[in-house]
C-alpha positions as CSV (number, residue, x, y, z in Angstrom):
1,M,2.8,102.1,196.3
2,A,4.9,104.9,195.1
3,A,7.9,103.1,196.4
4,A,6.7,99.9,194.8
5,L,6.3,101.6,191.5
6,A,9.7,103.3,191.8
7,A,11.5,100.1,192.4
8,P,10.5,98.3,189.2
9,C,11.2,101.5,187.3
10,A,14.6,101.7,188.9
11,A,15.1,98.0,188.3
12,A,14.1,98.4,184.7
13,S,16.4,101.4,184.3
14,G,19.3,99.5,185.8
15,T,18.8,96.5,183.5
16,S,18.6,98.6,180.4
17,G,22.1,100.2,181.2
18,Q,23.9,96.9,181.6
19,G,22.5,95.6,178.3
20,K,23.7,98.7,176.5
21,T,27.1,98.4,177.9
22,A,27.3,94.7,177.0
23,K,26.2,95.5,173.4
24,S,28.9,98.2,173.1
25,D,31.6,95.8,174.2
26,Q,30.5,93.2,171.7
27,Q,30.5,95.9,168.9
28,K,34.0,96.9,169.9
29,K,35.2,93.3,169.7
30,A,33.5,92.9,166.3
31,D,35.1,96.1,165.0
32,M,38.5,95.0,166.4
33,A,38.1,91.6,164.8
34,A,37.2,93.3,161.5
35,R,40.2,95.6,161.8
36,I,42.5,92.7,162.7
37,E,41.1,90.7,159.7
38,I,41.8,93.7,157.4
39,M,45.3,94.1,158.8
40,Q,45.9,90.4,158.5
41,K,44.8,90.6,154.9
42,Q,47.2,93.5,154.4
43,I,50.0,91.6,156.1
44,D,49.2,88.6,153.9
45,M,49.2,90.8,150.8
46,L,52.5,92.4,151.9
47,Q,54.0,89.0,152.6
48,K,52.9,87.8,149.2
49,Q,54.5,90.9,147.6
50,L,57.6,90.2,149.6
51,D,57.6,86.6,148.6
52,D,57.1,87.7,144.9
53,M,60.0,90.1,145.2
54,R,62.2,87.5,146.7
55,A,61.2,85.1,144.0
56,Q,61.9,87.7,141.4
57,Q,65.3,88.5,143.0
58,T,66.1,84.8,143.0
59,A,65.1,84.5,139.4
60,S,67.1,87.6,138.5
61,Q,70.1,86.2,140.3
62,Q,69.7,83.0,138.5
63,Q,69.2,84.8,135.2
64,S,72.3,87.0,136.0
65,S,74.2,83.9,136.8
66,D,73.0,82.3,133.6
67,T,73.9,85.5,131.7
68,R,77.4,85.5,133.2
69,K,77.8,81.9,132.2
70,K,76.6,82.6,128.7
71,L,79.0,85.6,128.4
72,D,81.9,83.5,129.7
73,T,81.0,80.9,127.1
74,L,80.8,83.5,124.4
75,A,84.1,85.0,125.4
76,K,85.8,81.6,125.3
77,D,84.2,80.9,121.9
78,N,85.3,84.3,120.7
79,K,88.8,83.7,121.8
80,K,88.8,80.3,120.1
81,T,87.4,81.9,116.9
82,K,90.0,84.7,117.0
83,A,92.7,82.1,117.4
84,K,91.4,80.1,114.5
85,V,91.1,83.3,112.3
86,A,94.7,84.3,113.3
87,K,95.9,80.8,112.4
88,V,94.1,80.9,109.0
89,E,95.5,84.4,108.3
90,K,98.9,83.2,109.3
91,K,98.6,80.3,106.9
92,Q,97.4,82.7,104.2
93,K,100.3,85.0,104.8
94,N,102.8,82.2,104.7
95,G,104.3,81.4,101.4
96,I,106.5,83.0,98.8
97,T,105.1,85.0,95.8
98,V,107.1,84.9,92.6
99,G,107.1,87.9,90.2
100,G,109.4,89.4,87.8
101,A,109.9,91.3,84.5
102,M,111.1,90.8,80.9
103,R,112.5,93.9,79.1
104,F,113.6,94.8,75.6
105,Q,115.4,97.9,74.4
106,Y,116.0,100.1,71.4
107,S,118.8,102.7,71.5
108,Y,120.1,105.3,69.0
109,E,123.5,106.6,70.0
110,D,125.1,109.6,68.3
111,Y,128.6,108.6,69.7
112,N,128.5,105.2,68.0
113,K,129.0,105.6,64.2
114,N,128.0,102.0,63.5
115,N,124.8,102.4,65.6
116,V,124.0,105.5,63.7
117,H,124.6,103.8,60.4
118,R,122.1,101.0,61.5
119,T,119.6,103.7,62.7
120,G,119.9,102.3,66.2
121,D,119.9,98.8,67.7
122,A,117.3,96.6,69.4
123,D,118.4,94.3,72.1
124,F,117.2,92.0,74.8
125,D,117.7,93.8,78.1
126,I,116.8,91.6,81.1
127,F,114.8,88.8,82.5
128,R,114.4,88.8,86.3
129,L,112.6,87.0,89.0
130,N,111.4,88.5,92.3
131,F,110.7,86.5,95.4
132,R,108.7,88.0,98.2
133,G,106.8,86.5,101.1
134,R,106.6,85.4,104.7
135,V,107.0,82.1,106.5
136,D,105.8,82.4,110.1
137,D,107.5,85.5,111.5
138,I,110.3,85.8,108.9
139,E,109.9,87.9,105.7
140,L,112.0,87.1,102.6
141,Q,112.8,89.3,99.6
142,A,115.1,88.5,96.8
143,E,115.7,89.4,93.1
144,W,117.8,87.6,90.5
145,R,118.6,89.2,87.2
146,W,119.7,87.6,83.9
147,F,121.4,89.6,81.2
148,Q,122.8,88.3,77.9
149,Y,126.3,88.7,79.3
150,M,125.9,87.9,83.0
151,S,123.6,87.1,85.9
152,A,123.5,88.9,89.2
153,V,121.6,88.9,92.5
154,K,120.3,92.4,93.1
155,Y,119.2,91.9,96.7
156,A,118.4,89.0,99.0
157,W,117.5,89.5,102.7
158,L,115.5,88.1,105.6
159,G,113.4,90.4,107.8
160,Y,111.9,90.2,111.3
161,D,109.2,92.6,112.4
162,F,109.6,93.8,116.1
163,S,106.4,95.8,115.7
164,K,104.3,97.4,113.0
165,N,106.9,100.0,112.3
166,Q,110.2,98.3,113.1
167,Q,112.0,95.7,111.2
168,L,115.5,94.1,111.2
169,Q,116.9,93.0,107.8
170,V,119.8,90.6,107.4
171,G,121.5,89.8,104.1
172,L,122.1,91.7,100.9
173,T,120.2,94.9,101.7
174,R,120.1,98.4,100.3
175,I,122.5,101.0,101.6
176,P,120.3,103.7,103.3
177,F,121.6,106.7,101.5
178,G,119.8,109.7,99.9
179,N,116.3,109.7,98.4
180,Q,114.7,106.3,98.7
181,P,114.0,104.0,97.0
182,Y,115.3,105.9,94.0
183,N,116.8,109.3,93.4
184,S,115.5,109.4,89.8
185,H,112.6,108.6,87.5
186,N,114.2,107.4,84.3
187,Y,115.7,104.1,83.1
188,F,119.3,105.1,83.7
189,F,119.0,106.4,87.3
190,S,121.1,109.4,88.3
191,S,124.8,109.7,88.1
192,N,125.0,108.8,91.7
193,Y,124.2,105.2,90.8
194,Y,127.5,104.9,89.0
195,L,129.3,106.0,92.1
196,G,127.6,103.4,94.3
197,L,125.4,106.1,96.0
198,E,122.0,105.1,94.6
199,D,120.2,101.7,94.8
200,T,123.4,100.0,96.0
201,Y,123.3,96.7,98.0
202,H,125.9,95.3,100.4
203,M,126.0,92.4,102.8
204,G,125.1,93.2,106.4
205,V,122.3,94.0,108.9
206,E,119.9,96.9,108.8
207,Y,117.4,98.3,111.2
208,V,114.4,100.2,109.7
209,Y,111.9,102.3,111.6
210,S,109.2,103.5,109.2
211,G,106.9,105.5,111.4
212,D,105.0,108.7,110.8
213,P,106.5,111.3,110.5
214,W,110.0,109.9,111.2
215,N,111.9,107.3,109.1
216,V,115.1,106.0,110.5
217,Q,117.5,103.4,109.0
218,L,120.7,102.2,110.7
219,A,122.9,99.7,109.1
220,F,126.3,97.9,109.3
221,F,127.7,96.2,106.2
222,K,130.6,93.7,106.5
223,N,131.5,94.0,102.8
224,D,130.0,94.4,99.3
225,G,127.6,92.0,97.7
226,M,130.5,90.2,95.9
227,G,132.1,88.9,99.1
228,G,134.6,91.6,99.5
229,I,138.3,91.6,98.5
230,D,138.4,87.8,98.0
231,G,134.8,86.8,97.4
232,Y,134.1,83.5,95.8
233,V,133.0,85.0,92.4
234,S,134.3,84.4,88.9
235,N,134.4,88.1,88.1
236,R,133.9,91.0,90.6
237,S,132.4,93.2,87.9
238,N,129.4,90.8,87.5
239,S,127.4,92.9,89.8
240,Y,124.2,94.9,89.8
241,S,125.6,97.4,92.3
242,Y,128.6,99.6,91.5
243,N,131.4,98.5,93.9
244,V,135.0,99.7,94.5
245,V,137.2,96.9,93.2
246,G,140.6,98.5,93.0
247,V,142.9,101.6,93.2
248,R,144.0,103.1,89.9
249,S,147.8,103.8,89.6
250,P,149.0,106.6,87.4
251,G,148.8,105.6,83.7
252,E,146.4,102.7,84.3
253,G,143.6,102.6,81.8
254,I,140.1,103.7,82.6
255,Y,138.5,100.4,81.7
256,A,141.5,98.1,82.5
257,D,141.3,95.3,85.0
258,P,142.5,96.8,88.3
259,Q,146.2,96.1,89.1
260,H,145.7,96.9,92.8
261,P,142.5,95.2,94.1
262,A,140.5,96.9,96.9
263,A,137.1,96.6,98.5
264,S,135.0,98.3,101.1
265,I,134.7,96.8,104.5
266,N,133.0,97.4,107.9
267,T,130.7,100.2,106.7
268,A,128.3,101.9,109.1
269,A,125.4,103.9,107.5
270,A,122.5,106.0,108.8
271,R,119.6,107.7,107.2
272,V,117.1,109.9,109.0
273,A,114.2,111.6,107.4
274,Y,111.1,113.6,108.6
275,T,107.9,114.1,106.6
276,F,105.9,117.2,106.7
277,K,102.2,117.2,105.6
278,P,101.0,120.8,105.6
279,N,97.8,119.7,103.8
280,D,96.2,116.8,102.0
281,D,97.8,117.8,98.7
282,L,101.4,118.4,99.9
283,K,104.0,116.0,101.4
284,I,107.6,116.9,101.9
285,E,110.3,114.6,103.2
286,L,113.6,116.2,104.4
287,G,116.5,114.0,105.4
288,A,120.2,113.5,105.9
289,S,122.4,110.5,105.3
290,G,125.9,109.4,106.1
291,L,128.2,106.4,105.9
292,H,131.8,105.6,106.9
293,G,133.8,102.5,106.3
294,G,137.2,101.0,105.6
295,L,139.1,100.1,102.4
296,E,140.8,96.7,102.3
297,G,143.6,95.6,100.1
298,P,144.6,91.9,99.5
299,S,146.3,91.6,102.8
300,S,145.7,94.8,104.9
301,S,143.8,98.0,105.3
302,I,144.6,100.6,102.8
303,G,142.4,103.5,103.9
304,N,138.8,104.5,104.6
305,Y,135.9,106.2,102.9
306,S,132.8,108.3,103.8
307,A,129.8,109.9,102.2
308,Y,127.1,112.2,103.3
309,A,124.0,113.9,101.8
310,L,121.1,116.2,102.4
311,H,118.0,115.3,100.4
312,M,114.4,116.4,99.8
313,N,111.5,114.5,98.2
314,A,108.2,116.4,97.8
315,D,104.8,115.4,96.4
316,Y,102.2,118.0,95.4
317,K,99.1,116.4,93.9
318,R,100.5,114.7,90.8
319,L,103.9,116.5,90.9
320,N,107.1,115.0,92.4
321,V,110.3,117.0,93.0
322,Q,113.6,115.5,94.2
323,A,116.7,117.3,95.2
324,Q,120.0,116.0,96.7
325,A,123.4,117.3,97.5
326,S,126.1,114.8,98.3
327,R,129.9,114.5,99.0
328,Y,132.0,111.4,99.0
329,D,135.7,110.9,99.9
330,Y,137.9,107.8,99.5
331,N,141.1,108.4,101.5
332,V,143.6,105.9,100.2
333,D,147.0,105.3,101.7
334,G,149.4,106.9,99.1
335,G,146.9,109.5,98.1
336,A,145.4,107.9,94.9
337,D,143.1,110.2,92.9
338,R,141.2,107.5,91.0
339,L,139.5,104.2,92.0
340,A,138.3,101.3,89.9
341,V,134.7,100.3,90.1
342,G,132.9,97.3,88.7
343,A,129.4,96.5,87.5
344,Y,127.6,95.0,84.5
345,A,130.6,92.9,83.5
346,F,133.0,95.7,82.9
347,Y,135.3,98.0,84.9
348,D,135.3,101.8,85.0
349,T,137.0,104.5,86.9
350,I,135.8,107.2,89.3
351,A,137.4,110.1,91.1
352,A,138.5,109.4,94.7
353,K,136.6,112.5,95.8
354,A,133.8,114.6,94.4
355,D,130.6,116.6,95.0
356,S,127.3,115.5,93.6
357,Y,124.1,117.4,92.9
358,T,120.8,116.1,91.5
359,F,117.4,117.7,90.8
360,N,114.5,115.8,89.4
361,V,110.9,116.7,88.4
362,K,108.1,114.3,87.5
363,Y,104.4,114.9,86.6
364,H,101.9,112.0,86.5
365,Q,99.0,112.3,84.1
366,P,96.2,109.7,84.1
367,V,94.8,109.0,80.7
368,Q,92.3,106.6,79.1
369,W,93.8,105.8,75.7
370,G,92.9,102.2,75.1
371,P,95.3,100.1,77.2
372,V,97.3,103.2,78.2
373,H,96.2,104.5,81.6
374,G,99.1,106.7,82.8
375,L,101.9,109.0,81.6
376,D,104.9,110.1,83.7
377,F,106.6,113.2,82.3
378,Y,110.0,113.8,83.9
379,N,113.3,115.6,83.7
380,D,116.2,114.3,85.8
381,Y,119.5,116.3,86.1
382,S,122.8,115.1,87.7
383,L,126.1,117.0,88.2
384,I,129.3,115.4,89.6
385,T,131.9,118.1,90.1
386,N,135.0,119.1,92.2
387,K,136.6,115.8,91.4
388,S,140.0,114.8,92.7
389,G,142.9,114.8,90.3
390,Q,141.4,117.7,88.4
391,L,139.2,115.3,86.5
392,P,136.5,117.0,84.3
393,S,133.0,117.3,85.7
394,T,130.2,114.9,84.7
395,F,126.7,115.9,83.9
396,M,123.6,114.1,82.7
397,N,120.1,115.4,81.8
398,I,117.3,113.0,80.9
399,L,114.1,114.2,79.4
400,G,111.5,111.5,79.1
401,V,108.1,110.0,79.5
402,G,107.0,106.7,81.1
403,V,104.0,105.0,79.6
404,S,101.8,102.6,81.7
405,A,99.6,100.2,79.9
406,G,98.3,97.3,82.1
407,D,101.4,95.3,83.1
408,L,103.5,97.0,80.5
409,Y,105.8,100.0,81.3
410,T,107.9,101.8,78.7
411,Y,110.6,104.4,79.2
412,F,111.2,106.9,76.4
413,D,114.4,108.7,77.4
414,F,116.4,111.4,75.6
415,V,119.8,111.6,77.3
416,T,122.3,114.5,77.0
417,A,125.5,113.8,79.0
418,R,129.2,114.4,79.3
419,N,131.6,111.9,80.9
420,Q,128.8,109.6,81.8
421,P,128.8,105.8,81.7
422,F,126.5,104.2,79.1
423,I,126.3,107.6,77.3
424,G,129.6,107.3,75.5
425,G,131.8,108.3,78.5
426,S,133.3,107.6,81.8
427,M,133.3,109.3,85.2
428,A,137.1,109.7,84.8
429,G,136.9,110.6,81.1
430,D,137.4,113.9,79.3
431,G,134.9,113.6,76.5
432,K,132.4,115.7,74.7
433,V,128.7,116.1,75.1
434,E,126.9,113.0,73.8
435,H,123.3,112.1,73.1
436,R,121.3,108.9,73.3
437,F,117.6,108.2,72.6
438,N,116.5,105.1,74.4
439,I,113.2,103.1,74.6
440,N,113.0,100.4,77.2
441,F,109.9,98.2,76.9
442,G,109.1,96.0,79.9
443,F,106.4,93.5,80.9
444,Y,106.1,93.2,84.7
445,F,104.4,90.2,86.4
């Protein structure tokens, strides 16, 4: 009985262990399935994130591609726009502007008794036209002047710009010598003008470098602006610039037509200047100039000539100071001491060699007096000395004021001079000290 009782108990015990084991396996499988399901969801979520990232990357690439296309299109449009703007600007720059001036003059001359008796004279001075402009890449500048007694071309040249600071000029251009553009502030210039050493124009080619701080001008002139020794002009003295037109023989009159014609030829000229700017108020240009050329007679060479100068042009606020020391030499075969020059429809005479010194001061004062908006107070002094042939020295001092009123500019000049053209004398004369009070009234347009 005990054995019988034990058997069912044992059997029951064995059956209970198998059921527990089976349940444990099922639970494990369920847990595993749950974990797999969770992992699958995580994988699905990661896959979705990956797909989203790929989609975003594709969209970004597409957007980047679209952006690049848009940028390329904008660049092309910008290039076309710039080309159109450049074309319009070029058209706007093309064309010639016409300007000019008309001037009248009053003068009181103590060396002219009839003028003194009339208490001075009023005259028409000049009417001029200025042409300036550009057609494509070529610049044009010209000036034509009409006087009561003659007409003359002052300058006429064509220019080509190699760069912003470099230009080549061809035609009737200014000789690069001394302080530029003028070595004076008054109506009469300095005495150098009457020697052909200030604001003088010859036919040739000129290179100009106008950088900062350097200014370099190199030029070659074939002949003067009147065509040289045999130019096709009615009168070689009908010139704005003073040109050598002959060699004076002993006893030949100062104002006589030259008996022995001459002219400059093949002249090389150079001007180099450097500008200092120590501060915003002060600017100083220091420079040196030189030229050398030949002298031509009717059929052959008759000598050569040269000139050189040291010059300074300084600005301090409203004050301008100019100084220049020059020397010129005409070496004529046969050793002539005097040369004939021509300008303004008459002939004059200069020494073949001389030294020149100039010193000028100007002060600008802005004002508001009705139409008057500016006053220029100046004193310009010139001395021509050590002349060949023991000719007396020339000096000229001009004390004056320039008055600006809109498009009007008026020179009031009191001139004291000796042996000075237009002041009762000649560069080759031996006269006394003369005086002239001059008012030049001009309208500029």
